[in-house]
C-alpha positions as CSV (number, residue, x, y, z in Angstrom):
1,M,140.9,100.6,101.2
2,R,139.8,100.3,97.6
3,K,137.8,97.2,98.3
4,K,135.8,99.0,101.0
5,G,135.1,101.9,98.7
6,R,133.8,99.5,96.0
7,I,131.6,97.6,98.5
8,V,130.1,100.9,99.8
9,I,129.4,102.1,96.2
10,L,127.8,98.7,95.4
11,L,125.7,98.8,98.5
12,F,124.4,102.3,97.8
13,G,123.6,101.3,94.2
14,A,121.7,98.3,95.4
15,L,119.8,100.4,97.9
16,A,118.9,103.0,95.3
17,L,117.5,100.2,93.0
18,L,115.4,98.8,95.9
19,I,114.0,102.3,96.7
20,A,113.2,103.0,93.0
21,A,111.5,99.6,92.6
22,G,109.5,100.1,95.8
23,C,108.3,103.6,94.7
24,A,107.3,102.3,91.3
25,G,104.7,100.0,92.8
26,T,102.9,97.3,90.9
27,K,100.5,97.9,88.0
28,Y,96.9,97.3,88.5
29,V,95.3,94.6,86.3
30,P,91.5,94.2,86.4
31,K,90.2,90.7,87.5
32,G,87.3,90.9,85.1
33,Q,87.0,91.1,81.3
34,V,88.0,94.3,79.6
35,A,86.2,94.7,76.2
36,C,87.7,98.0,75.0
37,P,90.4,98.4,72.4
38,A,91.9,101.5,74.0
39,N,95.2,101.7,75.8
40,I,94.0,102.0,79.4
41,T,95.9,103.3,82.4
42,W,94.3,102.0,85.6
43,N,94.4,103.9,88.9
44,V,92.3,101.9,91.3
45,V,92.2,102.0,95.2
46,P,93.1,98.7,97.0
47,Q,89.5,98.5,98.3
48,A,88.0,98.1,94.8
49,D,88.3,95.7,91.9
50,I,87.0,96.1,88.4
51,T,84.9,93.1,87.5
52,S,84.0,94.2,84.0
53,F,84.8,97.1,81.6
54,S,83.5,97.8,78.2
55,C,83.2,100.7,75.7
56,T,80.9,100.9,72.7
57,V,79.7,103.6,70.3
58,A,75.9,103.9,70.4
59,K,73.0,106.3,70.9
60,F,72.2,107.6,74.4
61,K,69.0,109.6,74.7
62,K,69.0,109.9,70.9
63,K,72.5,111.4,70.7
64,P,75.7,109.7,69.6
65,A,77.9,108.6,72.5
66,V,80.7,106.4,73.7
67,I,79.2,104.3,76.4
68,F,81.3,102.8,79.2
69,K,80.0,100.0,81.4
70,V,82.1,99.5,84.5
71,G,81.6,96.7,87.1
72,V,83.0,97.7,90.5
73,K,83.3,95.3,93.5
74,N,84.0,96.2,97.1
75,I,86.8,93.9,98.2
76,S,87.4,95.5,101.6
77,D,86.0,94.4,104.9
78,K,84.0,97.7,105.3
79,A,81.1,99.2,103.4
80,Q,82.4,101.7,100.8
81,R,81.3,104.2,98.3
82,F,83.3,104.7,95.2
83,R,83.8,107.4,92.6
84,V,84.5,106.2,89.0
85,Q,86.2,108.7,86.7
86,I,87.1,107.9,83.0
87,F,89.3,110.4,81.2
88,L,89.5,110.3,77.4
89,L,93.0,111.7,77.2
90,E,93.3,112.6,73.5
91,E,89.7,113.9,73.2
92,G,89.9,116.1,76.3
93,K,86.7,114.7,77.7
94,A,85.8,112.9,80.9
95,V,82.9,111.3,82.6
96,G,82.2,110.2,86.2
97,H,79.8,108.2,88.3
98,L,79.2,107.4,92.0
99,V,79.0,103.7,92.9
100,P,76.3,103.2,94.2
101,R,74.5,106.3,93.0
102,K,71.9,106.3,95.8
103,G,70.8,104.4,98.8
104,K,70.4,104.6,102.5
105,P,73.3,104.6,103.2
106,P,74.7,104.7,99.6
107,V,77.4,102.0,100.0
108,L,78.5,98.7,98.6
109,K,78.8,96.1,101.3
110,P,81.9,93.9,101.5
111,G,81.8,91.5,98.5
112,Q,79.0,93.4,96.7
113,E,79.3,94.4,93.1
114,K,77.6,97.1,91.0
115,V,77.7,97.8,87.2
116,V,77.3,101.4,86.2
117,T,76.9,103.0,82.8
118,C,78.9,106.2,81.9
119,P,78.0,107.8,78.6
120,V,80.2,110.4,76.9
121,I,77.7,112.4,74.9
122,K,78.7,113.7,71.4
123,A,81.7,111.3,71.2
124,T,81.5,109.4,67.9
125,Q,84.7,107.3,68.0
126,L,86.1,104.9,70.5
127,P,89.1,106.5,72.3
128,K,92.6,105.4,71.8
129,K,93.9,106.3,75.3
130,L,91.9,106.2,78.6
131,E,92.6,106.7,82.2
132,V,90.3,105.0,84.6
133,V,90.3,106.2,88.2
134,I,88.4,104.6,91.1
135,K,88.6,106.3,94.5
136,T,86.8,105.8,97.8
137,I,84.7,108.7,99.0
138,S,83.6,109.5,102.5
139,I,80.1,108.5,103.6
140,G,78.1,110.9,105.7
């Protein structure tokens, strides 16, 4: 009887570990080059891939800014439009962009890539922590 109890407990423990590992998911890693020293948390939909990511401090329209350049590629089999959001966690700032911004219809075809520039005006230092979110948005 004791053996059965131990086996049941062992099975429930193994099942709990499998469920916890399955819920945790896998971490996204961009396929392209990342040229930004910040600690970045990626939240990217399966239909998109980041082909490049950089951050620099420069002037944008004669004002100091942190400028992000993000390359987004449609890796799905359907035309998609994406929303890129970058959150500067410690500074309490954020910036966003639609990819593509315009067009008829405004979509990236399968395999197509677009690089967008997202400036954060009045930011004078590179951020230490970022969250980059890429979502699909409905067309139409």
